[in-house]
N, C-alpha and C positions, 0 to 999 in steps of 0.2 A: 603142582602146575596150575590147577584151577585157582588156588589161592593167589598165586603170583599174577595170573591173568586178571583176576578180579581186582587185585590191588592196583594194577596198571590202569584198568578201566576207571576205577574210582579216582585215581590221581589225574587222569585225563579229564574227567568230568569236572573236578575241582579247578583245574587249570582253565577249562573253557568258561566256567562260571565266573572265575576271577577276571578273566580277560574281558568277558562281556560287561562285567561291572565297571571295569576300568574304562572301557569304550563308552559306556553310557555316561559315566561320571565325567569323562573328558568332553563328550559331546555337550552335556549339560553346561559344563564350565565354559566351553567355547560359545554356545548359544547365548548364555547369560552375559558373557563378556561383550559379545557383539551387540546385544540389546542395550547394555549400559553405555557402550561407546556411541552407539547411534543416538541414544537419548541425549547424551552429553553434547554431541555435535549439534543436534536440533536446538538445544537450549542456547548454545554459544552462537549459533546462527541468528537466533531471535535477538540476543543481546546486542549483536553487532549490526543488526538491520536498522537502516535509517529511513524514517518517513518524513517527508517535507510537505508541509501544508501551506497553501497560498490563500490568503484572504483578500479577495479583490474588491472589497468595499472601501470607499473613501472615508468611511466613518468607523469609529471604535464602538460597534453596537452589536446588533443581533447576529450577523454573519460571523463575526469574529468570536462571539460567545459560543456559537455552535461548534466552530472549528476547534477552539481551545478545549471544549469538552471532549471532542473526538480524539484529539491528540493526548489528552490526559488519560483516557481509557487505554490507548495504545501504549503509553508509557508505563501504565500499571501492569501491562502484560509483557513488559520487557523490551519494548522498542525504543530506540533513540529518536526523538522527535524534535524538529525545528519548525518555526513558523515565520512566514513573511507576510506582513500586512501592508496594504497600500496606503493606509492612513498616514498622512504627512510625508508620503514618499513621492518621488518624481519618476514616472515611467512614461517617457515620451513615445508617441506612435512611431511605428516602423516607416521609414521613408522609401523602402524598397529600392534603394540606390545600388544594391549589389556590391557594396564595399566589402561586406563580409565574405563574399565568394572569393575575392582576390586576396584579402588580408587576414582571413580566418578569425575575425573579431568584428563586433558591431562598431560602427563609427560613432554612435551615440554613447556618451559616458554619463550614466546616471545610476539610479538605484537598481537598475536591472542587473548590474554586476553581481549582486547578492543572489538574485534568482538563478543566474547562470551557474554559479558555484554550487548551490544547493541542489539544483536539478540533476547535475552530473553525479553528485555524491549519493543521492537518494536511491533506495530500493523501491519505495512506494511514494506516490505523489497524490495528494488530495487537493483538488481544485474546489474552493468554496466561493460562490459568487452570489451577490444579491441579484434579484431579478430586476432589470431595468429595461423599460420599453419592450417587455415580453421576451427578454433573452438575457444574455450575460451582460455584465457591466462593461463600460468602456475601458476600465483598468484591466480586466481580464482579457479583453480583445487585444489590447496593446501588448500584454505579456505573451499571448499566443503568437502574435505576428512577429514579435522580436525573438522568439525561440528559433527562428530561421537561422540566426547566426550560429547557433550550436550545431545545426545540421551542416553548415558550411565547413565546420571544423572536422566533424566526423558524422557521416550519415547514420551510424549506428549508436550514437552516444546515449540515446534514451531508449533504444530498443530492448524489450524484455522486462522493463520495469512494470510495476502494477499501479494502475490509476483508479481513483475513486472520485465521485462527484457529489457535491453538496450544493443545493440551490435553496435560497431563502427568499420567499416572496411576501410582499405586503398583503396580498390577497391569496386566498386558498388556491385559486386557479389563475394566478397572475402571470404564468409563463414558466413555471418551474421545469416542466418537461422539455420545453424548447432550450432552456439554459443547460439542462443535462445533455441534450443531444449535441449541443455545441461543444461541451466539455469532452464527451465521448468521441466526437469527430476529431478533436485535437489529439486525444490519446491514439486513435487509429492512425492518424497521419504520421505520428512520430514513432510508431511501433510499440507504444505502451499498451499493456493489456488492460482493458477496461473491466471494472467489476461492478455488479449491481447487488442489490440485496435479495435477489431472487424474484420469482414470478408472483409473489403474494403480497403486493403492496409497496415494494421498493424496486420496481422494474428497472429503473435507470440510475437510481442512487437515493440519497437521503433528501427528502423534500419537506420544507418547513413553511408554515404560515405564521408570519411574525405580527401581522396587523400593525406593522411599524412601531412595535413596542417591545422592549426587552422583557418586561413582565409578562406580556402575552405569549412570547415565544417559549418562555419557561413552562407555560401551561399547555403547549401543543403536544399532547401525549402521542398522537399519531405520528407527528414528525420525529419525536424521539424514538419511537418504535422503528421507524424507517431507518434512522441512523444506526441503531443497534444491529438491525439485520444486515445492513451494508457493511458495518465494521467487522462482523463475524466472517462474512465472505472475503473481505479485504485481507484479514489475517490469514484465512485459509489459503488464499492465493499466494500470499507472501511466503508462507511456510512450505507450500508445495512447489512453487516455480522459481523461487530465488535461491 
């Protein structure tokens, strides 16, 4: 009888051990599978994320150079990037005629059509402006004003996207912060989440001193550091909130 009882106990122990091993193995398989699927989803999300950069300079020079470098870095990290440059483009100023409120489109037909399309499709938006008269360029101002037509179509069209600012000044203190503040204000008005490079040197975005020279902006190490810091946060926000 004792032998039978001992055999039953041993069998029960073996069954318990095997069951626990099966459970542990199953849990491990489930957890690893979930991790792999989550990782794959995050990779796919990055691949299909679109970033739209606007260069508001009338010239093909320093501001465009910086923006293209930023987009190249993002493309290397798997983002789909498009650029719109104001050089040789026609962006007429908003007439505030309210035509868009009734007709759900802007009455002006010019190159702003490309901007409308890309703003809607983008997950992240980079505004790059040269500093003019201590602030943003007239091109950037026109683009901002004309975005009103998108809000007339749908108030939430741009809401939840991620925004980043680049300001390029001919002088070190030419008005980069004021340009950033205008870009950030634009983001806030349209429900776009503004991103900075953090509290240690890139408080509002990437700031450059060009000295009105392409060769000099390439040497602006502090400016490139501010761009790298801001791009890191920009990617973090895209991966977290989009």
